[in-house]
C-alpha positions as CSV (number, residue, x, y, z in Angstrom):
1,M,-0.4,0.2,-0.4
2,E,1.3,3.4,-1.3
3,Q,2.5,5.3,2.0
4,S,0.7,8.8,1.0
5,K,-2.8,6.0,1.7
6,I,-1.0,5.3,4.9
7,A,-0.8,8.7,6.0
8,R,-4.1,9.6,4.6
9,L,-5.8,6.4,6.6
10,N,-3.5,7.8,9.9
11,Q,-5.1,11.2,9.2
12,L,-9.2,10.1,9.2
13,A,-8.4,7.7,12.1
14,R,-6.8,10.8,14.4
15,K,-9.5,12.9,12.5
16,A,-12.0,10.2,13.7
17,K,-11.0,10.2,17.4
18,N,-11.5,13.9,18.3
19,E,-14.5,15.0,16.1
20,T,-17.0,13.0,13.9
21,L,-16.4,12.5,10.5
22,S,-18.4,13.3,7.2
23,P,-19.8,10.1,5.1
24,S,-17.9,10.6,2.6
25,E,-14.5,10.2,4.6
26,T,-16.2,7.6,6.6
27,E,-16.3,5.3,3.4
28,E,-12.8,6.6,2.2
29,R,-11.3,5.2,5.9
30,D,-13.2,2.1,5.3
31,V,-12.1,1.4,1.9
32,L,-8.6,2.4,3.0
33,R,-8.8,-0.4,5.7
34,K,-9.7,-2.9,4.1
35,E,-6.9,-2.3,1.7
36,Y,-4.4,-2.0,4.6
37,I,-5.8,-5.1,6.0
38,E,-5.0,-6.7,3.1
39,S,-1.9,-5.3,1.9
40,F,-0.7,-6.8,5.8
41,K,-2.6,-10.3,5.0
42,T,-0.5,-10.4,1.7
43,G,2.8,-9.3,2.7
44,L,2.2,-11.6,5.9
45,K,1.6,-14.6,4.1
46,S,4.6,-14.0,1.4
47,T,6.5,-14.0,4.6
48,L,5.4,-17.5,6.1
49,E,6.5,-18.7,2.8
50,R,9.6,-18.1,3.6
51,V,9.9,-19.6,6.8
52,R,11.8,-22.7,6.9
53,I,12.3,-25.0,9.9
54,Q,16.1,-25.9,10.6
55,E,15.7,-30.0,11.8
56,A,18.0,-31.3,13.8
57,D,19.7,-33.5,10.6
58,G,20.3,-29.8,9.5
59,S,18.5,-29.8,6.8
60,L,15.4,-27.0,6.4
61,T,11.6,-27.7,6.2
62,P,8.6,-25.1,5.0
63,L,6.2,-24.6,7.7
64,K,3.0,-26.3,7.0
65,K,-0.5,-25.2,7.2
66,R,-2.1,-26.8,10.3
67,T,-5.2,-28.8,9.3
68,K,-6.6,-30.0,12.8
69,P,-6.5,-27.5,16.3
70,H,-3.6,-27.2,17.9
71,H,-4.5,-28.2,21.1
72,H,-8.0,-29.9,22.9
73,H,-9.5,-27.7,25.0
74,H,-10.2,-28.7,28.7
75,E,-12.1,-27.0,31.5
76,N,-9.6,-24.5,32.0
77,C,-8.3,-23.6,29.2
78,S,-7.3,-20.0,28.4
79,C,-6.7,-19.8,24.6
80,G,-10.5,-18.6,24.2
81,C,-11.8,-20.4,22.1
82,C,-14.4,-21.5,24.0
83,R,-15.5,-18.4,25.6
84,R,-16.3,-17.3,22.2
85,E,-18.3,-20.0,22.0
86,E,-20.3,-19.5,25.0
87,E,-20.5,-15.8,23.8
88,E,-22.3,-16.4,20.7
89,T,-24.7,-19.1,21.9
90,P,-28.0,-17.7,23.1
91,K,-28.8,-18.3,26.7
92,Q,-32.1,-19.8,27.2
């Protein structure tokens, strides 16, 4: 993302903290945010694709995508997944 767009996004964010944005400014900010997030994701994916794990024998192994949860949840699990599920479930 271009530096000028990042500067504009920061300018709109600062303005939003101190006063109300006009509808056109709010729309502009939302578009810039989406573009910034997509740019960040693309950069992160690119970086992760280049990461290699050095094995004990010295060989390099690329990272693999996780296909299943990395752990099993238990009663005192602090990962936050359980709490999010509880919050999303309507209480009757």
